[in-house]
C-alpha positions as CSV (number, residue, x, y, z in Angstrom):
1,M,90.5,130.8,-99.7
2,I,93.0,132.6,-101.0
3,Y,93.5,130.7,-103.8
4,K,89.8,130.9,-104.7
5,F,89.8,134.7,-104.7
6,L,92.9,134.6,-107.2
7,K,90.9,132.5,-109.4
8,S,87.4,135.0,-108.9
9,T,86.0,137.0,-111.4
10,T,86.2,139.7,-108.9
11,L,90.3,139.8,-108.7
12,K,90.2,139.8,-112.8
13,L,87.8,142.8,-112.5
14,L,89.8,144.5,-110.1
15,M,93.0,144.1,-112.1
16,L,91.3,145.6,-115.3
17,V,90.4,148.7,-112.9
18,C,94.2,148.8,-111.3
19,T,95.4,148.3,-115.6
20,V,93.5,151.3,-116.5
21,L,94.3,153.4,-113.6
22,A,98.1,152.5,-113.6
23,T,97.9,153.4,-117.4
24,L,96.6,156.7,-116.7
25,I,98.7,157.4,-113.6
26,V,102.0,156.4,-115.6
27,S,100.7,158.4,-118.7
28,A,100.5,161.1,-116.8
29,L,103.6,161.1,-114.9
30,L,105.4,160.6,-118.2
31,F,103.9,163.6,-119.6
32,Y,104.8,165.9,-116.6
33,S,108.2,164.7,-116.3
34,Q,108.5,165.8,-119.9
35,I,107.1,169.3,-119.3
36,D,108.8,169.8,-116.3
37,E,112.5,169.1,-118.5
38,L,110.6,171.5,-121.0
39,K,110.3,174.3,-118.6
40,K,114.1,173.7,-117.7
41,Q,115.2,174.2,-120.9
42,I,113.1,177.2,-121.6
43,D,114.4,178.5,-118.4
44,N,118.0,178.1,-119.5
45,I,117.1,179.7,-122.9
46,Y,115.9,182.8,-120.9
47,F,118.5,182.8,-118.2
48,G,121.5,181.6,-120.4
49,N,120.8,184.1,-123.1
50,L,118.0,186.6,-122.9
51,I,119.3,187.9,-119.6
52,P,123.0,188.1,-120.6
53,I,121.9,190.3,-123.7
54,I,120.0,192.7,-121.5
55,K,122.7,193.2,-119.3
56,L,125.1,193.8,-121.9
57,Q,122.5,196.1,-123.8
58,I,122.4,198.2,-120.7
59,I,126.2,198.2,-120.3
60,S,126.4,199.4,-124.1
61,D,123.7,202.3,-123.4
62,N,125.8,203.3,-120.1
63,Y,129.2,203.2,-122.0
64,Q,127.6,205.3,-125.4
65,E,126.3,207.8,-122.4
66,I,130.2,208.2,-121.2
67,A,131.2,208.4,-124.7
68,N,129.1,211.0,-125.7
69,C,129.9,213.1,-122.9
70,R,133.9,212.4,-122.8
71,K,133.5,213.5,-127.2
72,V,132.1,216.9,-125.8
73,K,134.5,217.5,-123.0
74,Y,137.2,215.7,-120.6
75,N,135.9,216.0,-117.6
76,C,132.6,214.1,-117.1
77,D,131.1,212.7,-113.9
78,F,130.3,208.9,-114.8
79,K,130.4,207.9,-111.4
80,K,126.5,206.8,-111.4
81,E,126.9,204.7,-115.1
82,E,130.4,203.3,-113.7
83,E,128.5,201.7,-111.0
84,I,125.7,200.5,-112.9
85,I,128.4,198.9,-115.6
86,L,130.4,197.5,-113.0
87,Q,127.1,195.7,-111.3
88,E,125.8,194.7,-114.9
89,W,129.1,193.5,-115.7
90,D,130.1,191.5,-112.7
91,Y,126.6,189.3,-113.2
92,Y,127.6,188.8,-116.8
93,F,131.1,188.0,-115.9
94,K,130.4,185.7,-113.2
95,S,127.6,183.6,-115.6
96,Y,128.9,180.5,-117.0
97,K,131.0,180.3,-120.0
98,N,133.2,177.8,-121.8
99,N,136.8,178.0,-122.1
100,D,136.8,180.1,-125.2
101,E,134.3,182.4,-123.9
102,R,136.0,182.7,-120.7
103,I,139.6,183.8,-122.4
104,V,137.6,186.5,-124.4
105,V,135.6,187.9,-121.7
106,D,138.7,188.1,-119.1
107,T,140.4,190.2,-121.9
108,I,137.3,192.5,-121.9
109,N,137.0,192.5,-118.3
110,D,140.5,193.8,-117.8
111,E,139.7,196.6,-120.7
112,I,136.6,197.5,-118.8
113,L,138.3,197.9,-115.5
114,N,141.1,200.0,-117.2
115,S,138.8,201.9,-119.1
116,F,137.6,203.9,-115.9
117,K,141.2,204.1,-114.7
118,E,142.4,205.7,-118.2
119,N,139.4,207.5,-118.9
120,K,140.0,207.7,-122.5
121,Y,137.7,208.4,-125.2
122,N,138.7,206.0,-127.5
123,L,139.2,203.1,-124.9
124,F,135.4,203.9,-124.2
125,V,135.0,203.7,-127.7
126,N,136.6,200.4,-128.0
127,I,134.9,199.1,-125.4
128,L,131.4,199.7,-127.3
129,K,132.4,197.7,-130.0
130,R,133.4,194.9,-127.6
131,I,130.3,194.9,-126.1
132,D,128.7,195.3,-129.3
133,F,130.5,192.3,-130.5
134,L,129.4,190.3,-127.2
135,I,125.8,191.1,-127.9
136,K,126.0,189.8,-131.2
137,Y,127.8,186.6,-130.0
138,E,125.1,186.1,-127.4
139,T,122.2,186.5,-129.9
140,Q,123.6,184.0,-132.0
141,Q,124.0,181.6,-129.2
142,A,120.2,182.3,-128.4
143,F,119.3,181.4,-131.9
144,K,121.4,178.3,-131.8
145,Q,120.1,177.4,-128.3
146,R,116.6,177.8,-130.3
147,K,117.4,175.6,-132.5
148,A,118.7,173.3,-130.3
149,F,115.3,173.3,-128.1
150,L,113.0,172.9,-130.9
151,D,115.0,169.8,-132.1
152,D,114.7,168.6,-128.4
153,Y,111.2,169.5,-128.4
154,E,110.3,167.5,-131.6
155,Q,112.4,164.5,-129.9
156,M,110.6,164.7,-127.1
157,K,107.0,164.8,-128.6
158,N,108.0,161.8,-130.5
159,Y,109.5,160.1,-127.2
160,L,106.0,160.8,-125.1
161,F,104.0,159.8,-128.3
162,Y,105.7,156.4,-128.9
163,N,105.7,156.0,-125.2
164,I,102.4,156.3,-124.3
165,V,101.2,154.3,-127.2
166,L,103.1,151.7,-126.3
167,I,102.0,151.6,-122.6
168,L,98.6,151.8,-124.1
169,I,99.1,148.8,-126.5
170,L,100.2,147.0,-123.3
171,S,97.4,147.7,-121.2
172,F,95.4,146.7,-124.2
173,V,97.0,143.7,-124.1
174,V,96.6,143.0,-120.6
175,I,92.9,144.2,-120.5
176,A,91.9,142.3,-123.4
177,Y,93.4,139.0,-121.7
178,I,91.6,139.7,-118.7
179,I,88.3,140.0,-120.4
180,L,89.0,137.1,-122.7
181,Q,89.6,135.3,-119.2
182,V,85.9,136.4,-118.2
183,I,84.5,135.5,-121.2
184,K,85.9,132.4,-121.0
185,K,84.6,131.6,-117.3
186,D,81.1,133.1,-118.3
187,R,81.0,130.9,-121.6
188,Q,81.7,127.6,-119.5
189,L,78.9,128.6,-116.8
190,T,76.6,129.8,-120.1
191,I,76.8,125.9,-121.1
192,L,74.9,125.0,-117.7
193,N,72.3,127.3,-118.1
194,K,71.9,127.1,-122.2
195,R,69.1,125.7,-123.6
196,Y,68.8,123.8,-126.6
197,K,65.6,122.8,-128.3
198,I,63.9,120.4,-126.5
199,D,63.8,117.6,-128.9
200,S,67.5,117.8,-129.4
201,I,68.5,117.6,-125.6
202,T,65.5,115.2,-124.2
203,D,64.8,111.8,-124.0
204,S,61.9,111.2,-125.8
205,M,60.6,108.8,-123.4
206,T,61.6,110.1,-120.2
207,K,61.6,113.2,-121.0
208,L,64.8,113.7,-119.0
209,Y,68.2,115.0,-120.9
210,N,69.4,112.6,-123.3
211,R,72.9,111.2,-123.9
212,K,74.3,114.1,-126.3
213,Y,73.7,116.4,-123.6
214,F,75.0,114.5,-120.9
215,D,78.5,114.5,-123.1
216,T,78.1,118.1,-123.5
217,I,77.7,118.9,-119.7
218,F,80.0,115.8,-118.2
219,D,82.8,116.7,-120.8
220,N,83.0,120.3,-119.7
221,M,82.6,119.2,-116.0
222,P,86.3,119.5,-114.9
223,F,86.8,123.1,-116.9
224,I,83.9,124.4,-114.9
225,A,84.6,123.0,-111.8
226,N,88.2,124.4,-112.0
227,A,87.0,127.7,-113.0
228,N,84.8,128.3,-110.1
229,N,86.5,126.5,-107.8
230,W,83.6,124.0,-107.4
231,K,83.5,120.4,-106.0
232,C,81.3,118.4,-108.7
233,A,79.6,115.4,-108.4
234,F,78.6,112.5,-111.0
235,I,76.5,109.6,-109.8
236,M,75.6,106.7,-112.5
237,I,71.9,104.9,-111.4
238,D,71.1,101.6,-112.3
239,I,67.5,99.9,-111.8
240,D,68.4,96.6,-110.1
241,Y,67.1,93.4,-112.0
242,F,65.5,95.5,-114.9
243,K,66.0,92.8,-117.7
244,Q,64.0,90.2,-115.1
245,Y,61.5,92.6,-114.5
246,N,60.6,93.2,-118.2
247,D,60.9,89.3,-118.7
248,T,58.0,89.2,-115.9
249,Y,55.7,92.2,-116.6
250,G,56.7,93.2,-120.4
251,H,58.1,96.1,-122.1
252,D,55.3,98.4,-121.9
253,S,55.2,97.7,-117.9
254,G,59.2,98.3,-118.1
255,D,58.7,101.8,-119.8
256,V,56.2,102.7,-117.1
257,T,58.8,101.9,-114.6
258,L,61.3,103.7,-116.3
259,K,58.9,107.0,-116.6
260,K,58.2,106.7,-112.9
261,V,62.0,106.3,-111.9
262,A,63.0,109.2,-113.9
263,N,60.1,111.5,-112.6
264,N,61.4,111.0,-109.0
265,L,64.9,111.6,-109.9
266,K,63.7,115.3,-111.7
267,E,61.7,115.9,-109.1
268,Y,64.3,115.4,-106.3
269,F,67.4,117.2,-108.2
270,N,65.7,120.2,-109.5
271,K,67.9,122.7,-108.4
272,K,69.9,125.1,-110.2
273,Y,73.1,123.3,-111.5
274,E,71.9,119.8,-111.0
275,F,71.2,117.8,-114.4
276,V,69.3,114.4,-114.5
277,F,70.0,112.4,-117.8
278,R,68.8,109.0,-119.3
279,L,72.0,107.4,-120.2
280,G,70.6,104.5,-121.9
281,G,68.1,101.5,-121.4
282,E,67.5,101.3,-117.5
283,E,70.6,103.6,-116.6
284,F,70.8,107.0,-115.1
285,G,73.2,110.0,-114.8
286,V,73.1,113.1,-112.4
287,I,75.9,115.7,-112.5
288,L,75.6,118.1,-109.5
289,F,77.8,121.6,-109.1
290,D,78.4,123.0,-106.3
291,I,78.5,120.1,-103.9
292,D,80.6,118.4,-100.8
293,L,80.7,114.8,-99.8
294,N,78.0,115.0,-97.1
295,I,75.2,116.5,-99.3
296,L,76.2,114.0,-101.7
297,E,75.7,111.1,-99.3
298,N,72.3,112.5,-98.0
299,C,71.4,112.5,-101.9
300,L,72.4,109.1,-102.4
301,K,70.7,107.5,-99.2
302,D,67.5,109.8,-100.1
303,M,67.1,108.4,-103.9
304,N,67.6,104.7,-102.3
305,K,64.4,105.8,-99.7
306,R,62.7,107.4,-102.4
307,I,62.5,104.8,-105.4
308,I,61.7,101.5,-102.7
309,E,58.7,104.1,-101.4
310,L,57.2,103.9,-105.1
311,Q,56.3,100.5,-104.2
312,I,56.6,99.1,-107.9
313,E,55.9,95.3,-107.5
314,H,59.0,93.4,-108.6
315,K,58.3,90.0,-107.6
316,N,61.5,88.5,-109.3
317,S,63.8,90.8,-108.0
318,K,66.9,88.7,-105.9
319,I,66.4,91.5,-103.3
320,L,63.4,92.9,-102.3
321,D,59.6,92.6,-104.0
322,V,60.0,96.3,-105.4
323,V,62.2,98.1,-107.5
324,S,65.4,99.4,-106.3
325,I,68.1,100.8,-107.4
326,S,72.1,100.8,-107.1
327,M,74.2,103.8,-108.0
328,G,78.0,104.6,-108.2
329,A,79.2,108.4,-107.4
330,I,82.6,109.9,-107.7
331,I,83.4,113.6,-106.6
332,Y,85.7,115.7,-108.9
333,E,87.9,118.1,-106.5
334,P,88.8,121.2,-108.3
335,N,92.1,121.7,-110.2
336,S,92.7,117.6,-109.7
337,Y,92.7,117.5,-113.6
338,I,91.3,114.3,-113.6
339,S,89.5,113.5,-117.2
340,A,85.9,113.2,-118.0
341,N,86.7,109.6,-119.4
342,K,88.2,108.8,-115.9
343,L,85.8,110.2,-114.0
344,Y,82.8,107.9,-116.0
345,K,85.3,104.9,-115.4
346,F,85.5,105.3,-111.7
347,A,81.7,106.0,-111.3
348,D,81.1,102.9,-113.4
349,E,83.1,100.9,-111.2
350,C,81.7,102.1,-108.2
351,L,78.4,101.0,-109.9
352,Y,79.9,97.7,-110.5
353,K,80.6,97.5,-106.5
354,S,77.6,98.3,-105.6
355,K,75.7,95.4,-107.4
356,E,78.7,93.0,-106.4
357,N,77.8,94.0,-102.7
358,G,74.0,93.2,-103.1
359,R,72.2,96.4,-104.9
360,N,69.8,98.7,-103.4
361,Q,72.7,100.6,-102.1
362,Y,75.4,103.1,-103.4
363,H,79.2,103.5,-103.4
364,I,81.3,106.7,-103.6
365,Y,84.8,106.4,-104.9
366,N,87.5,107.0,-102.6
367,K,91.1,107.2,-104.3
368,G,92.8,106.1,-101.1
369,K,90.9,102.9,-100.9
370,E,90.3,101.9,-104.5
């Protein structure tokens, strides 16, 4: 049951749908993961460069207020400015700095703290210069970060593009493979239903399928059986003592008998995927798809009975006084990988055994007993 499902068209179509969904999901996840990285970089630029510049500008403005006041008079109330400066500087001072930046910032930190203790105009002016230096430095860093960001963005864009292209190519390969498998199976089934021109596939006398069409169906029988997990049967049929019949009643009567037997076979095997052929002379073949042993055995019993019921006189038959048939049959098990040539040989051997054992009977190939 599981194996049959694994070989089914349904599974292939489910795989196709899952592949498409997986492609979309992976592409979306890839996209969002990279966009999230992009967001983090934007945040770093903003908080790492823009915020420090704003903080330093606030410090500079407040120092400028203090310096302006100290330039005019000695006693200035700059407690409010001092509080703002220290608060903003504390944020800037504690933010991440590399080793070289840390040395500069530590020095300026000491100068800022001393400036309020000493309350000298020249110290405030000097601090203003230092703060302006930091603003310029942070601005330069912001430009560098922006350039790095743009480079990273370009790389990220290329990374996304090539990865999505790769995913789409891989998905296309999988989808193409599944579609080809479905087409292949459909083509094999089409062989069963394909109708050539009547005169190219039928025997002119009996109107059964001819030997050429038999070869087409029979050669594909193992592949069709494997693809659909079907058991299939091949039956070889021979009219008993037909040479003696022709010698006794003449070839015209022989042709009439061939037609009657052919019509009987055609009427009985008239379902979909049941094919009857004239293989040559008085020999016929039947191919049955999707069948089991019990059904096959019932068919063989019915055919022996039906041909006798035609009551076609055959006074020189060595077994009966009417026309009868002998049959040899074989069942092909799916994925047993027996070639068409061997199947034909085994069925022919079974037909020979039916004749050897007295005719008007059938023999089914049994691997364990042959």
